[in-house]
Each structure stands twice: as structure tokens, then as C-alpha cells.
N, CA, C and O atoms as CSV, one atom per row, in Angstrom:
chain,resi,resn,atom,element,x,y,z
A,1,MET,N,N,-39.415,-75.523,95.535
A,1,MET,CA,C,-39.882,-74.604,94.207
A,1,MET,C,C,-39.301,-74.884,93.173
A,1,MET,O,O,-39.752,-75.204,92.073
A,2,GLN,N,N,-38.098,-74.742,93.594
A,2,GLN,CA,C,-36.925,-75.562,91.887
A,2,GLN,C,C,-37.794,-76.665,91.146
A,2,GLN,O,O,-38.182,-76.607,89.979
A,3,ASP,N,N,-38.059,-77.851,92.215
A,3,ASP,CA,C,-38.540,-78.816,91.538
A,3,ASP,C,C,-39.671,-78.563,90.767
A,3,ASP,O,O,-39.852,-79.194,89.726
A,4,SER,N,N,-40.520,-77.642,91.187
A,4,SER,CA,C,-41.970,-77.041,90.255
A,4,SER,C,C,-41.532,-76.593,89.155
A,4,SER,O,O,-41.884,-77.110,88.095
A,5,ARG,N,N,-40.435,-75.247,89.218
A,5,ARG,CA,C,-40.087,-74.943,87.812
A,5,ARG,C,C,-39.607,-75.760,86.845
A,5,ARG,O,O,-39.743,-75.368,85.686
A,6,GLU,N,N,-39.025,-76.908,87.060
A,6,GLU,CA,C,-38.075,-78.155,86.399
A,6,GLU,C,C,-39.521,-78.719,86.277
A,6,GLU,O,O,-39.026,-79.842,86.187
A,7,ARG,N,N,-40.253,-78.853,86.231
A,7,ARG,CA,C,-41.964,-79.376,85.766
A,7,ARG,C,C,-42.188,-78.909,84.846
A,7,ARG,O,O,-42.352,-79.536,83.800
A,8,TRP,N,N,-42.269,-77.526,84.972
A,8,TRP,CA,C,-43.164,-76.671,83.931
A,8,TRP,C,C,-42.358,-76.541,83.033
A,8,TRP,O,O,-42.854,-76.257,81.943
A,9,SER,N,N,-40.992,-76.671,83.090
A,9,SER,CA,C,-40.099,-75.989,82.173
A,9,SER,C,C,-40.030,-77.485,81.137
A,9,SER,O,O,-39.865,-77.479,79.917
A,10,LEU,N,N,-40.167,-78.432,81.819
A,10,LEU,CA,C,-40.187,-79.681,80.747
A,10,LEU,C,C,-41.544,-79.968,80.488
A,10,LEU,O,O,-41.619,-80.953,79.754
A,11,MET,N,N,-42.729,-79.472,80.817
A,11,MET,CA,C,-44.588,-79.202,80.193
A,11,MET,C,C,-43.742,-78.317,78.900
A,11,MET,O,O,-43.446,-78.891,77.852
A,12,PHE,N,N,-43.465,-77.090,79.110
A,12,PHE,CA,C,-43.074,-76.348,78.055
A,12,PHE,C,C,-42.219,-76.855,77.007
A,12,PHE,O,O,-42.175,-76.423,75.856
A,13,LEU,N,N,-41.537,-77.812,77.496
A,13,LEU,CA,C,-40.444,-78.150,76.377
A,13,LEU,C,C,-41.044,-79.523,75.682
A,13,LEU,O,O,-40.335,-80.207,74.943
A,14,PHE,N,N,-42.240,-79.822,75.947
A,14,PHE,CA,C,-43.306,-81.111,75.227
A,14,PHE,C,C,-44.011,-80.016,74.157
A,14,PHE,O,O,-44.260,-80.183,72.963
A,15,ALA,N,N,-44.227,-78.927,74.945
A,15,ALA,CA,C,-45.668,-78.169,73.960
A,15,ALA,C,C,-44.707,-77.826,72.793
A,15,ALA,O,O,-45.096,-77.862,71.626
A,16,ALA,N,N,-43.020,-77.382,73.254
A,16,ALA,CA,C,-42.375,-76.588,71.990
A,16,ALA,C,C,-42.140,-77.951,70.849
A,16,ALA,O,O,-42.004,-77.690,69.654
A,17,LEU,N,N,-42.121,-78.901,71.170
A,17,LEU,CA,C,-41.584,-80.089,70.659
A,17,LEU,C,C,-43.468,-80.845,69.972
A,17,LEU,O,O,-43.385,-81.617,69.017
A,18,PHE,N,N,-44.358,-80.656,70.315
A,18,PHE,CA,C,-45.407,-80.681,69.523
A,18,PHE,C,C,-45.732,-79.530,68.580
A,18,PHE,O,O,-46.218,-79.917,67.517
A,19,ASN,N,N,-45.586,-78.213,68.702
A,19,ASN,CA,C,-45.385,-77.800,67.920
A,19,ASN,C,C,-44.577,-77.967,66.641
A,19,ASN,O,O,-44.987,-77.913,65.482
A,20,PHE,N,N,-43.372,-78.175,67.082
A,20,PHE,CA,C,-42.971,-78.455,65.845
A,20,PHE,C,C,-42.698,-79.872,64.994
A,20,PHE,O,O,-42.043,-80.006,63.961
A,21,ALA,N,N,-43.320,-80.746,65.663
A,21,ALA,CA,C,-43.853,-81.934,65.128
A,21,ALA,C,C,-45.326,-81.972,64.085
A,21,ALA,O,O,-45.659,-82.807,63.244
A,22,MET,N,N,-46.042,-80.650,64.563
A,22,MET,CA,C,-47.212,-80.423,63.624
A,22,MET,C,C,-46.744,-79.368,62.888
A,22,MET,O,O,-47.037,-79.429,61.694
A,23,GLY,N,N,-46.046,-78.332,63.271
A,23,GLY,CA,C,-45.970,-77.415,62.485
A,23,GLY,C,C,-45.121,-77.724,61.449
A,23,GLY,O,O,-45.400,-77.247,60.349
A,24,GLY,N,N,-44.109,-78.444,61.562
A,24,GLY,CA,C,-42.789,-78.929,60.480
A,24,GLY,C,C,-43.558,-79.479,59.192
A,24,GLY,O,O,-43.494,-78.793,58.172
A,25,PRO,N,N,-44.459,-80.969,59.170
A,25,PRO,CA,C,-44.632,-81.391,58.087
A,25,PRO,C,C,-45.893,-80.301,57.547
A,25,PRO,O,O,-46.158,-80.452,56.354
A,26,ILE,N,N,-46.615,-79.343,58.189
A,26,ILE,CA,C,-47.479,-78.500,57.643
A,26,ILE,C,C,-46.692,-77.666,56.789
A,26,ILE,O,O,-46.811,-77.580,55.567
A,27,PHE,N,N,-45.663,-76.896,57.712
A,27,PHE,CA,C,-44.935,-75.749,56.647
A,27,PHE,C,C,-43.566,-76.563,55.276
A,27,PHE,O,O,-43.360,-76.004,54.199
A,28,PHE,N,N,-42.959,-77.671,55.626
A,28,PHE,CA,C,-42.201,-78.025,54.759
A,28,PHE,C,C,-42.937,-79.414,53.843
A,28,PHE,O,O,-42.524,-79.907,52.793
A,29,LEU,N,N,-44.082,-79.786,54.618
A,29,LEU,CA,C,-44.671,-80.754,53.271
A,29,LEU,C,C,-46.271,-80.480,53.096
A,29,LEU,O,O,-47.006,-81.441,53.324
A,30,PRO,N,N,-46.867,-79.242,52.709
A,30,PRO,CA,C,-48.040,-79.057,53.173
A,30,PRO,C,C,-49.066,-79.117,51.873
A,30,PRO,O,O,-50.210,-78.667,51.817
A,31,THR,N,N,-48.243,-79.876,50.743
A,31,THR,CA,C,-49.705,-80.529,50.499
A,31,THR,C,C,-50.043,-82.135,50.938
A,31,THR,O,O,-51.206,-82.534,50.885
A,32,TRP,N,N,-49.026,-82.956,51.340
A,32,TRP,CA,C,-49.468,-84.213,51.901
A,32,TRP,C,C,-49.700,-83.610,53.606
A,32,TRP,O,O,-50.403,-84.361,54.281
A,33,SER,N,N,-49.413,-82.919,54.002
A,33,SER,CA,C,-50.357,-82.935,55.327
A,33,SER,C,C,-51.458,-82.132,55.010
A,33,SER,O,O,-52.152,-82.081,56.026
A,34,TYR,N,N,-51.915,-81.540,54.195
A,34,TYR,CA,C,-53.003,-80.866,53.986
A,34,TYR,C,C,-53.927,-82.233,53.351
A,34,TYR,O,O,-55.137,-82.003,53.366
A,35,ARG,N,N,-53.685,-83.099,53.004
A,35,ARG,CA,C,-54.451,-83.929,52.607
A,35,ARG,C,C,-54.070,-85.205,53.365
A,35,ARG,O,O,-54.190,-86.241,52.712
A,36,VAL,N,N,-53.662,-85.312,54.542
A,36,VAL,CA,C,-53.658,-85.807,55.846
A,36,VAL,C,C,-55.065,-85.476,56.541
A,36,VAL,O,O,-55.807,-86.308,57.063
A,37,ALA,N,N,-55.324,-83.824,56.426
A,37,ALA,CA,C,-55.759,-83.270,57.466
A,37,ALA,C,C,-57.413,-82.998,56.967
A,37,ALA,O,O,-58.386,-83.133,57.710
A,38,TYR,N,N,-57.449,-82.639,55.717
A,38,TYR,CA,C,-58.672,-82.437,55.305
A,38,TYR,C,C,-59.098,-83.465,54.230
A,38,TYR,O,O,-58.489,-84.473,53.871
A,39,ILE,N,N,-60.193,-83.018,53.832
A,39,ILE,CA,C,-61.075,-83.963,52.787
A,39,ILE,C,C,-60.843,-82.761,51.394
A,39,ILE,O,O,-60.698,-81.561,51.628
A,40,GLY,N,N,-60.841,-83.279,50.104
A,40,GLY,CA,C,-61.345,-82.824,49.182
A,40,GLY,C,C,-59.136,-82.093,48.340
A,40,GLY,O,O,-57.974,-82.109,48.745
A,41,GLU,N,N,-59.852,-81.655,47.183
A,41,GLU,CA,C,-58.090,-81.168,46.383
A,41,GLU,C,C,-58.136,-79.356,47.585
A,41,GLU,O,O,-58.983,-78.668,48.155
A,42,ALA,N,N,-56.771,-79.368,47.391
A,42,ALA,CA,C,-56.601,-77.445,47.911
A,42,ALA,C,C,-56.110,-77.071,46.755
A,42,ALA,O,O,-55.400,-77.779,46.040
A,43,SER,N,N,-56.572,-75.602,46.445
A,43,SER,CA,C,-55.655,-74.774,45.250
A,43,SER,C,C,-53.937,-74.432,45.744
A,43,SER,O,O,-53.328,-74.564,46.805
A,44,ALA,N,N,-53.707,-74.126,44.895
A,44,ALA,CA,C,-51.948,-73.643,45.331
A,44,ALA,C,C,-52.153,-72.596,46.122
A,44,ALA,O,O,-51.290,-72.279,46.940
A,45,GLY,N,N,-53.321,-71.901,46.003
A,45,GLY,CA,C,-53.681,-70.354,47.256
A,45,GLY,C,C,-53.627,-71.337,48.459
A,45,GLY,O,O,-52.937,-71.014,49.426
A,46,THR,N,N,-54.179,-72.294,48.467
A,46,THR,CA,C,-54.660,-72.855,49.750
A,46,THR,C,C,-53.872,-73.660,50.608
A,46,THR,O,O,-54.066,-74.002,51.774
A,47,LEU,N,N,-52.559,-74.000,49.490
A,47,LEU,CA,C,-51.611,-75.010,50.385
A,47,LEU,C,C,-50.200,-73.847,50.359
A,47,LEU,O,O,-49.183,-74.141,50.987
A,48,ARG,N,N,-50.300,-72.454,49.519
A,48,ARG,CA,C,-49.361,-71.402,50.339
A,48,ARG,C,C,-50.028,-71.147,51.655
A,48,ARG,O,O,-49.394,-71.436,52.670
A,49,PHE,N,N,-51.149,-70.674,51.757
A,49,PHE,CA,C,-51.861,-70.301,53.302
A,49,PHE,C,C,-51.497,-71.199,54.372
A,49,PHE,O,O,-51.238,-70.761,55.492
A,50,TRP,N,N,-51.465,-72.318,54.118
A,50,TRP,CA,C,-51.565,-73.925,54.919
A,50,TRP,C,C,-49.984,-73.988,55.304
A,50,TRP,O,O,-49.718,-73.929,56.504
A,51,GLY,N,N,-49.195,-74.074,54.615
A,51,GLY,CA,C,-47.792,-74.015,54.628
A,51,GLY,C,C,-47.363,-72.555,55.680
A,51,GLY,O,O,-46.474,-72.685,56.521
A,52,ASP,N,N,-48.049,-71.302,55.521
A,52,ASP,CA,C,-47.975,-70.257,56.282
A,52,ASP,C,C,-48.229,-70.492,57.623
A,52,ASP,O,O,-47.582,-70.083,58.587
A,53,PHE,N,N,-49.641,-71.475,57.600
A,53,PHE,CA,C,-50.137,-71.463,59.311
A,53,PHE,C,C,-49.175,-72.743,59.461
A,53,PHE,O,O,-49.243,-72.969,60.669
A,54,GLY,N,N,-48.402,-73.608,58.958
A,54,GLY,CA,C,-46.931,-74.319,59.730
A,54,GLY,C,C,-45.998,-73.673,60.187
A,54,GLY,O,O,-45.397,-73.972,61.219
A,55,PHE,N,N,-45.682,-72.374,59.227
A,55,PHE,CA,C,-44.795,-71.765,59.756
A,55,PHE,C,C,-44.811,-70.824,61.539
A,55,PHE,O,O,-44.020,-70.714,62.476
A,56,ALA,N,N,-46.039,-70.385,61.246
A,56,ALA,CA,C,-46.826,-69.696,62.415
A,56,ALA,C,C,-46.555,-70.648,63.708
A,56,ALA,O,O,-46.145,-70.284,64.810
A,57,VAL,N,N,-46.886,-71.936,63.292
A,57,VAL,CA,C,-47.008,-73.139,64.271
A,57,VAL,C,C,-45.596,-73.507,64.918
A,57,VAL,O,O,-45.417,-73.788,66.104
A,58,LEU,N,N,-44.910,-73.469,64.209
A,58,LEU,CA,C,-42.935,-73.566,64.551
A,58,LEU,C,C,-42.766,-72.611,65.249
A,58,LEU,O,O,-42.190,-72.791,66.322
A,59,LEU,N,N,-43.301,-71.003,64.801
A,59,LEU,CA,C,-42.858,-69.538,65.605
A,59,LEU,C,C,-43.298,-70.100,66.671
A,59,LEU,O,O,-42.458,-70.441,67.504
A,60,ILE,N,N,-44.641,-70.335,66.924
A,60,ILE,CA,C,-45.138,-70.264,68.745
A,60,ILE,C,C,-44.470,-71.437,69.126
A,60,ILE,O,O,-44.096,-71.309,70.292
A,61,GLY,N,N,-44.102,-72.709,68.574
A,61,GLY,CA,C,-43.375,-73.339,69.683
A,61,GLY,C,C,-41.909,-73.273,69.774
A,61,GLY,O,O,-41.256,-74.230,70.190
A,62,VAL,N,N,-41.235,-71.872,69.293
A,62,VAL,CA,C,-40.302,-71.496,69.732
A,62,VAL,C,C,-40.286,-70.593,71.158
A,62,VAL,O,O,-39.529,-70.353,72.098
A,63,GLY,N,N,-41.414,-70.311,70.755
A,63,GLY,CA,C,-41.946,-69.175,71.752
A,63,GLY,C,C,-42.014,-70.447,73.023
A,63,GLY,O,O,-41.430,-70.157,74.067
A,64,TYR,N,N,-42.568,-71.551,72.967
A,64,TYR,CA,C,-42.447,-72.408,73.852
A,64,TYR,C,C,-41.334,-73.071,74.606
A,64,TYR,O,O,-41.307,-73.567,75.733
A,65,TRP,N,N,-40.091,-72.897,73.335
A,65,TRP,CA,C,-39.111,-73.235,73.809
A,65,TRP,C,C,-38.311,-72.776,74.669
A,65,TRP,O,O,-37.557,-73.321,75.475
A,66,ILE,N,N,-38.661,-71.176,74.300
A,66,ILE,CA,C,-38.085,-70.026,74.792
A,66,ILE,C,C,-38.481,-69.928,76.747
A,66,ILE,O,O,-37.606,-69.524,77.513
A,67,VAL,N,N,-40.121,-70.435,77.355
A,67,VAL,CA,C,-40.470,-70.157,78.223
A,67,VAL,C,C,-39.685,-71.439,78.819
A,67,VAL,O,O,-38.944,-71.402,79.802
A,68,SER,N,N,-39.991,-72.601,78.028
A,68,SER,CA,C,-39.070,-73.772,78.879
A,68,SER,C,C,-37.664,-73.259,79.417
A,68,SER,O,O,-37.281,-73.623,80.529
A,69,ARG,N,N,-37.023,-72.550,78.755
A,69,ARG,CA,C,-35.571,-72.181,79.399
A,69,ARG,C,C,-35.428,-71.671,80.412
A,69,ARG,O,O,-34.397,-71.802,81.072
A,70,GLY,N,N,-36.845,-70.678,80.923
A,70,GLY,CA,C,-36.924,-70.017,82.019
A,70,GLY,C,C,-38.394,-69.497,82.195
A,70,GLY,O,O,-38.832,-68.428,81.772
A,71,VAL,N,N,-39.072,-70.459,82.899
A,71,VAL,CA,C,-40.249,-70.163,83.248
A,71,VAL,C,C,-40.744,-69.050,84.222
A,71,VAL,O,O,-41.916,-68.729,84.422
A,72,THR,N,N,-39.419,-68.431,84.888
A,72,THR,CA,C,-40.031,-67.204,85.470
A,72,THR,C,C,-40.000,-65.916,84.942
A,72,THR,O,O,-40.045,-64.880,85.606
A,73,LYS,N,N,-39.896,-66.037,83.329
A,73,LYS,CA,C,-40.175,-65.132,82.706
A,73,LYS,C,C,-41.108,-65.346,81.528
A,73,LYS,O,O,-41.762,-66.356,81.267
A,74,ASN,N,N,-41.039,-64.149,80.840
A,74,ASN,CA,C,-41.886,-64.698,79.361
A,74,ASN,C,C,-43.932,-64.833,79.679
A,74,ASN,O,O,-44.825,-65.224,78.927
A,75,ARG,N,N,-43.953,-64.555,80.434
A,75,ARG,CA,C,-45.501,-64.571,80.673
A,75,ARG,C,C,-46.516,-64.648,79.445
A,75,ARG,O,O,-47.265,-65.569,79.118
A,76,GLY,N,N,-46.333,-63.533,78.930
A,76,GLY,CA,C,-46.877,-63.260,78.027
A,76,GLY,C,C,-46.567,-64.157,76.788
A,76,GLY,O,O,-47.401,-64.536,75.964
A,77,LEU,N,N,-45.668,-64.344,76.790
A,77,LEU,CA,C,-45.863,-65.981,75.631
A,77,LEU,C,C,-46.872,-66.810,76.273
A,77,LEU,O,O,-47.814,-67.199,75.582
A,78,VAL,N,N,-46.807,-67.114,77.430
A,78,VAL,CA,C,-47.918,-68.099,78.173
A,78,VAL,C,C,-49.287,-67.974,77.327
A,78,VAL,O,O,-49.862,-68.835,76.661
A,79,TRP,N,N,-49.577,-66.811,77.533
A,79,TRP,CA,C,-50.918,-65.626,77.293
A,79,TRP,C,C,-50.741,-66.078,75.994
A,79,TRP,O,O,-51.204,-67.214,75.901
A,80,LEU,N,N,-50.265,-65.673,74.938
A,80,LEU,CA,C,-50.029,-66.047,73.346
A,80,LEU,C,C,-50.567,-67.479,73.074
A,80,LEU,O,O,-51.322,-67.815,72.161
A,81,GLY,N,N,-50.211,-67.990,73.716
A,81,GLY,CA,C,-49.785,-69.717,73.393
A,81,GLY,C,C,-51.263,-70.433,73.782
A,81,GLY,O,O,-51.606,-71.491,73.254
A,82,ILE,N,N,-52.122,-69.700,74.804
A,82,ILE,CA,C,-53.289,-69.773,74.893
A,82,ILE,C,C,-54.624,-69.478,74.439
A,82,ILE,O,O,-55.675,-70.072,74.680
A,83,GLY,N,N,-54.380,-68.381,73.688
A,83,GLY,CA,C,-55.172,-67.570,72.811
A,83,GLY,C,C,-54.774,-68.945,71.143
A,83,GLY,O,O,-55.519,-69.583,70.399
A,84,ALA,N,N,-53.185,-68.803,71.264
A,84,ALA,CA,C,-53.418,-69.821,69.858
A,84,ALA,C,C,-53.756,-71.146,70.007
A,84,ALA,O,O,-53.992,-71.775,68.976
A,85,LYS,N,N,-53.838,-71.768,71.189
A,85,LYS,CA,C,-53.975,-73.076,71.486
A,85,LYS,C,C,-55.991,-73.185,71.249
A,85,LYS,O,O,-56.597,-73.936,70.485
A,86,LEU,N,N,-56.419,-72.413,71.965
A,86,LEU,CA,C,-57.641,-72.408,71.842
A,86,LEU,C,C,-58.159,-71.924,70.550
A,86,LEU,O,O,-59.260,-72.331,70.177
A,87,PHE,N,N,-57.517,-71.142,69.863
A,87,PHE,CA,C,-57.834,-71.398,68.481
A,87,PHE,C,C,-57.951,-72.683,67.768
A,87,PHE,O,O,-58.904,-72.986,67.049
A,88,ASP,N,N,-57.172,-73.241,67.954
A,88,ASP,CA,C,-56.493,-74.267,67.097
A,88,ASP,C,C,-58.163,-75.040,67.292
A,88,ASP,O,O,-59.068,-75.223,66.479
A,89,VAL,N,N,-58.033,-75.350,68.712
A,89,VAL,CA,C,-59.418,-76.594,69.346
A,89,VAL,C,C,-60.700,-76.229,68.428
A,89,VAL,O,O,-61.328,-77.000,67.702
A,90,VAL,N,N,-60.960,-74.625,68.689
A,90,VAL,CA,C,-62.320,-74.642,68.100
A,90,VAL,C,C,-62.034,-74.807,66.487
A,90,VAL,O,O,-62.749,-75.511,65.773
A,91,ALA,N,N,-61.147,-74.232,66.109
A,91,ALA,CA,C,-60.806,-74.115,64.571
A,91,ALA,C,C,-61.027,-75.448,63.736
A,91,ALA,O,O,-61.911,-75.451,62.878
A,92,LEU,N,N,-60.054,-76.872,64.014
A,92,LEU,CA,C,-60.210,-77.942,64.295
A,92,LEU,C,C,-61.338,-78.744,64.387
A,92,LEU,O,O,-61.827,-79.363,63.442
A,93,SER,N,N,-61.782,-78.732,65.616
A,93,SER,CA,C,-63.294,-79.434,65.718
A,93,SER,C,C,-64.342,-78.816,65.033
A,93,SER,O,O,-65.251,-79.580,64.709
A,94,THR,N,N,-64.492,-77.390,64.656
A,94,THR,CA,C,-65.369,-77.070,64.306
A,94,THR,C,C,-65.201,-77.959,62.552
A,94,THR,O,O,-66.142,-78.605,62.090
A,95,ARG,N,N,-64.035,-77.822,61.911
A,95,ARG,CA,C,-63.853,-77.721,60.801
A,95,ARG,C,C,-64.287,-79.940,60.595
A,95,ARG,O,O,-65.069,-80.605,59.915
A,96,TRP,N,N,-63.364,-80.200,61.494
A,96,TRP,CA,C,-64.378,-81.818,61.389
A,96,TRP,C,C,-65.838,-81.485,61.360
A,96,TRP,O,O,-66.296,-82.057,60.371
A,97,ALA,N,N,-66.782,-80.826,61.983
A,97,ALA,CA,C,-67.760,-81.288,62.292
A,97,ALA,C,C,-68.772,-80.949,61.332
A,97,ALA,O,O,-69.893,-81.451,61.253
A,98,SER,N,N,-68.210,-79.933,60.516
A,98,SER,CA,C,-68.828,-79.442,59.535
A,98,SER,C,C,-68.426,-80.271,58.234
A,98,SER,O,O,-68.879,-80.107,57.101
A,99,GLY,N,N,-67.294,-81.373,58.729
A,99,GLY,CA,C,-67.406,-82.245,57.399
A,99,GLY,C,C,-66.374,-81.991,56.293
A,99,GLY,O,O,-66.450,-82.412,55.139
A,100,ILE,N,N,-65.362,-81.211,56.838
A,100,ILE,CA,C,-64.060,-80.439,55.741
A,100,ILE,C,C,-62.788,-81.225,55.939
A,100,ILE,O,O,-61.897,-81.527,55.146
A,101,ALA,N,N,-62.963,-81.478,57.263
A,101,ALA,CA,C,-61.496,-81.929,57.761
A,101,ALA,C,C,-61.617,-83.622,58.555
A,101,ALA,O,O,-62.637,-84.009,59.126
A,102,ARG,N,N,-60.657,-84.238,58.449
A,102,ARG,CA,C,-60.476,-85.551,58.912
A,102,ARG,C,C,-60.567,-85.878,60.358
A,102,ARG,O,O,-60.095,-85.120,61.205
A,103,PRO,N,N,-61.405,-87.445,60.782
A,103,PRO,CA,C,-61.026,-86.909,62.454
A,103,PRO,C,C,-59.875,-86.861,62.794
A,103,PRO,O,O,-59.863,-86.331,63.905
A,104,ILE,N,N,-58.811,-87.126,62.460
A,104,ILE,CA,C,-57.796,-87.502,62.624
A,104,ILE,C,C,-57.113,-86.290,62.711
A,104,ILE,O,O,-55.924,-86.485,62.459
A,105,VAL,N,N,-57.388,-84.958,62.995
A,105,VAL,CA,C,-57.308,-83.130,63.689
A,105,VAL,C,C,-57.704,-83.273,64.552
A,105,VAL,O,O,-56.972,-82.727,65.377
A,106,LEU,N,N,-58.984,-83.975,65.276
A,106,LEU,CA,C,-59.198,-83.895,66.672
A,106,LEU,C,C,-58.251,-84.317,67.561
A,106,LEU,O,O,-58.064,-83.808,68.666
A,107,ALA,N,N,-57.442,-85.559,66.935
A,107,ALA,CA,C,-55.629,-85.857,67.715
A,107,ALA,C,C,-55.096,-84.081,68.605
A,107,ALA,O,O,-55.175,-83.495,69.684
A,108,PRO,N,N,-54.688,-83.955,67.526
A,108,PRO,CA,C,-54.139,-82.310,67.875
A,108,PRO,C,C,-54.896,-81.502,69.011
A,108,PRO,O,O,-54.596,-81.147,70.151
A,109,ALA,N,N,-55.925,-81.378,68.256
A,109,ALA,CA,C,-57.027,-80.156,69.114
A,109,ALA,C,C,-57.015,-80.687,70.632
A,109,ALA,O,O,-56.435,-80.027,71.494
A,110,ALA,N,N,-57.524,-81.630,70.874
A,110,ALA,CA,C,-57.191,-82.801,71.821
A,110,ALA,C,C,-55.649,-82.263,72.840
A,110,ALA,O,O,-55.641,-81.512,73.816
A,111,VAL,N,N,-54.677,-82.839,72.293
A,111,VAL,CA,C,-53.409,-82.290,72.846
A,111,VAL,C,C,-53.308,-80.835,73.080
A,111,VAL,O,O,-52.607,-80.507,74.037
A,112,ASP,N,N,-53.903,-79.849,72.355
A,112,ASP,CA,C,-53.575,-78.590,72.517
A,112,ASP,C,C,-54.883,-77.845,73.572
A,112,ASP,O,O,-54.875,-76.796,74.216
A,113,GLY,N,N,-55.841,-78.802,73.416
A,113,GLY,CA,C,-56.797,-78.548,75.024
A,113,GLY,C,C,-56.417,-79.210,76.094
A,113,GLY,O,O,-57.182,-78.970,77.028
A,114,ALA,N,N,-55.856,-79.694,76.278
A,114,ALA,CA,C,-54.849,-80.299,77.200
A,114,ALA,C,C,-53.793,-78.976,77.541
A,114,ALA,O,O,-54.027,-78.291,78.537
A,115,PHE,N,N,-52.896,-78.735,76.862
A,115,PHE,CA,C,-51.754,-77.232,76.806
A,115,PHE,C,C,-52.624,-76.508,77.508
A,115,PHE,O,O,-52.239,-76.137,78.617
A,116,VAL,N,N,-53.851,-76.163,77.111
A,116,VAL,CA,C,-54.147,-74.768,77.504
A,116,VAL,C,C,-54.838,-74.621,79.131
A,116,VAL,O,O,-55.021,-73.615,79.817
A,117,ILE,N,N,-55.126,-76.086,79.408
A,117,ILE,CA,C,-55.144,-76.275,80.875
A,117,ILE,C,C,-54.255,-76.107,81.388
A,117,ILE,O,O,-54.261,-75.295,82.312
A,118,LEU,N,N,-52.920,-76.880,80.991
A,118,LEU,CA,C,-51.806,-76.704,81.699
A,118,LEU,C,C,-51.425,-75.737,82.113
A,118,LEU,O,O,-51.257,-75.391,83.282
A,119,PHE,N,N,-51.147,-74.877,80.568
A,119,PHE,CA,C,-50.978,-73.391,81.134
A,119,PHE,C,C,-51.845,-72.323,81.931
A,119,PHE,O,O,-51.401,-71.542,82.774
A,120,VAL,N,N,-52.945,-72.416,81.578
A,120,VAL,CA,C,-54.154,-71.575,82.948
A,120,VAL,C,C,-53.161,-72.161,84.286
A,120,VAL,O,O,-52.673,-71.311,85.030
A,121,LEU,N,N,-52.910,-73.532,84.533
A,121,LEU,CA,C,-52.529,-73.796,85.828
A,121,LEU,C,C,-50.685,-73.044,86.019
A,121,LEU,O,O,-50.211,-72.331,86.904
A,122,PHE,N,N,-50.192,-73.509,85.000
A,122,PHE,CA,C,-48.738,-72.753,85.241
A,122,PHE,C,C,-49.506,-71.044,85.299
A,122,PHE,O,O,-48.774,-70.612,86.190
A,123,LEU,N,N,-50.105,-70.276,85.085
A,123,LEU,CA,C,-50.013,-69.065,85.326
A,123,LEU,C,C,-50.544,-68.610,86.656
A,123,LEU,O,O,-50.393,-67.562,87.284
A,124,ARG,N,N,-51.382,-69.994,86.954
A,124,ARG,CA,C,-52.195,-69.584,88.143
A,124,ARG,C,C,-51.264,-69.947,89.108
A,124,ARG,O,O,-51.711,-69.542,90.181
A,125,THR,N,N,-49.951,-70.632,89.316
A,125,THR,CA,C,-48.868,-70.779,89.967
A,125,THR,C,C,-48.349,-69.533,90.875
A,125,THR,O,O,-47.937,-69.430,92.030
A,126,GLY,N,N,-48.542,-68.753,89.932
A,126,GLY,CA,C,-47.588,-67.231,90.078
A,126,GLY,C,C,-46.382,-67.225,89.799
A,126,GLY,O,O,-45.947,-66.085,89.632
A,127,ILE,N,N,-45.462,-68.240,89.647
A,127,ILE,CA,C,-44.252,-68.468,88.991
A,127,ILE,C,C,-44.431,-67.156,88.319
A,127,ILE,O,O,-45.410,-66.719,87.714
A,128,GLY,N,N,-42.816,-66.414,88.651
A,128,GLY,CA,C,-42.371,-65.467,87.346
A,128,GLY,C,C,-43.189,-64.055,87.674
A,128,GLY,O,O,-43.058,-63.043,86.984
A,129,LEU,N,N,-43.888,-64.132,88.614
A,129,LEU,CA,C,-44.434,-62.825,89.023
A,129,LEU,C,C,-43.964,-62.212,90.010
A,129,LEU,O,O,-43.856,-62.962,90.980
A,130,SER,N,N,-43.533,-60.864,90.254
A,130,SER,CA,C,-42.550,-60.532,91.541
A,130,SER,C,C,-43.419,-59.842,92.203
A,130,SER,O,O,-44.570,-59.557,91.873
A,131,GLN,N,N,-42.551,-59.442,93.638
A,131,GLN,CA,C,-43.587,-59.031,94.432
A,131,GLN,C,C,-43.282,-57.484,94.628
A,131,GLN,O,O,-42.326,-56.754,94.365
A,132,SER,N,N,-44.288,-57.351,95.097
A,132,SER,CA,C,-43.785,-55.429,95.004
A,132,SER,C,C,-43.749,-54.963,95.942
A,132,SER,O,O,-44.806,-54.999,96.571
A,133,PRO,N,N,-42.495,-54.223,96.634
A,133,PRO,CA,C,-42.056,-54.282,98.175
A,133,PRO,C,C,-42.858,-54.125,99.215
A,133,PRO,O,O,-42.420,-54.353,100.342
A,134,GLN,N,N,-44.678,-53.546,98.945
A,134,GLN,CA,C,-45.533,-53.009,99.882
A,134,GLN,C,C,-45.875,-54.482,100.104
A,134,GLN,O,O,-46.003,-54.860,101.268
A,135,ALA,N,N,-46.065,-55.501,98.926
A,135,ALA,CA,C,-46.911,-56.858,99.185
A,135,ALA,C,C,-45.867,-57.837,99.969
A,135,ALA,O,O,-46.329,-58.929,100.300
A,136,LYS,N,N,-44.507,-57.560,100.300
A,136,LYS,CA,C,-43.600,-58.244,100.778
A,136,LYS,C,C,-43.716,-58.071,101.770
A,136,LYS,O,O,-43.597,-59.057,102.497
A,137,GLY,N,N,-44.051,-56.581,102.487
A,137,GLY,CA,C,-43.669,-56.378,104.186
A,137,GLY,C,C,-45.121,-57.462,104.854
A,137,GLY,O,O,-45.118,-57.912,106.000
A,138,ARG,N,N,-46.411,-57.736,103.698
A,138,ARG,CA,C,-47.243,-57.848,104.589
A,138,ARG,C,C,-47.233,-59.709,105.375
A,138,ARG,O,O,-48.009,-59.998,106.285
């Protein structure tokens, strides 16, 4: 069981590092990262919101790091991560399909899709769920 926890911990650490790698440039270099991801010029307001989005990505990465430090706790953060990553998969894929985003956005969308699958598999393991005294006696 300990080996399984260590593997899941490593997976959540990789999820955190991925979010830091994606969110950092968006937050600290919004103009550059927007030009890499999207077609056309961005207004000053768009770049402010883009940078705010980068902060949110970094913050969610902190959540994954917290889970990596104790996979038996913080299952709620995993559910939050599933929602955030599903949003990213749908939003980036849709924006690419509509012609406003460059194909490069499909790479982080694919990675996020893979993390969604891994997060669901983690939740299905039951790690971190406490058993009630009645269930233990069965």
C-alpha cells in the first residue's frame, strides 16, 4: 500500500510541476504566452485576464503539490483539479477548432486530459477514505 501511495504522490507532484510550467509563463509573461497560444492581437484587458488565468493555474498547481505531500488527505482538491482540467481540455480544444488558438494548445489539453484520467483512477482506489466502525466489522 505504501508503494501505491508513493506512486500517486509522484503523479500529483508531476501535475503540480506541469501547472507551474504552464501557469508561470502565462502569469509572468502574458503578452509572450498569449502570442504563442492564440492568433491575433490581444487588448490590454485581455492580457490582464490572461495573466489572472495564469495565477489560477499556478494556484491549482499548489493544490496538487499539497495533495502530493499527503495523498490520504485533501481528496476535495482532486475533485477541484478534475473540474479545472476538464475545463481546460474543452476550452483549448474548442478554441483551436474555432480557429482562434494555435495547434500548440492541444499539447497541454492532451496532458490535462491524461491527468483527468489519472485523477479519476486515484479517486477510485479509495486512498484517503476512512472506513466507518460498522464497515470495518463486516
